[in-house]
C-alpha positions in Angstrom: -80.2 115.4 -20.5 -77.1 115.0 -18.4 -75.7 116.9 -15.4 -72.1 117.7 -16.3 -70.9 119.3 -13.0 -71.6 121.7 -10.2 -69.4 124.8 -9.9 -69.2 127.9 -7.8 -70.5 125.9 -4.8 -71.1 128.2 -1.8 -72.1 126.9 1.6 -74.4 129.1 3.6 -73.5 129.3 7.3 -76.2 128.0 9.6 -76.6 127.3 13.3 -77.9 123.8 12.9 -75.0 121.5 12.3 -77.0 118.7 10.7 -78.6 121.0 8.1 -76.3 122.2 5.2 -77.4 124.8 2.7 -75.7 125.5 -0.6 -75.9 127.6 -3.7 -74.3 126.5 -6.9 -74.4 126.6 -10.7 -75.4 123.3 -12.4 -73.9 122.8 -15.8 -76.5 120.7 -17.7 -76.2 119.2 -21.2 -79.5 119.2 -23.1 -80.0 117.5 -26.5 -79.1 120.7 -28.4 -77.1 122.9 -26.0 -75.4 123.2 -22.6 -76.9 125.6 -20.0 -75.9 126.9 -16.6 -78.7 126.8 -14.0 -78.4 128.4 -10.6 -79.6 126.0 -7.9 -80.2 126.2 -4.1 -80.2 123.0 -2.2 -80.3 121.7 1.4 -79.1 118.4 2.8 -80.4 117.5 6.2 -79.0 114.5 8.0 -81.5 112.6 10.2 -80.7 111.0 13.5 -80.3 107.6 11.8 -78.0 108.9 9.1 -80.8 109.2 6.5 -80.6 112.3 4.2 -83.5 114.7 3.5 -83.0 116.7 0.3 -84.6 120.0 -0.8 -83.9 121.6 -4.2 -84.9 124.9 -5.6 -84.3 126.4 -9.0 -86.1 128.5 -11.5 -87.6 126.0 -13.9 -89.1 128.7 -16.1 -85.6 129.4 -17.4 -85.3 125.9 -18.9 -87.3 124.4 -21.7 -87.2 120.8 -20.3 -89.6 118.7 -18.2 -89.3 119.6 -14.5 -89.5 116.1 -12.8 -86.7 114.4 -14.8 -84.4 117.4 -14.3 -85.2 117.5 -10.6 -84.5 113.8 -10.2 -81.2 114.0 -12.1 -80.0 117.0 -10.0 -80.9 115.2 -6.8 -79.1 112.0 -7.7 -76.0 114.0 -8.9 -75.8 116.2 -5.8 -76.3 113.3 -3.3 -73.7 111.3 -5.2 -71.1 114.0 -4.9 -72.0 114.5 -1.3 -71.4 110.8 -0.6 -68.0 111.2 -2.2 -67.2 114.1 0.1 -67.0 116.7 -2.7 -69.2 119.3 -1.1 -67.8 121.9 1.3 -68.4 121.1 4.9 
């Protein structure tokens, strides 16, 4: 399983500047097919610059173990956030 990309990234407007909420479509390559999975995630920056991450998706739509998929999505999303690729 590999995360190919995130597309249709939409930032939800919030009143707390250190908490960013997004909706996106994750394109994921599984051993026998490629699927698009809608995801909601939140990145909250703590006072010391640490990031707290929350991820939500409908895991019933995918025939793959939950924890490896969740871990791969988290690493991918935090990686593109570090590169500045997410809307501010």
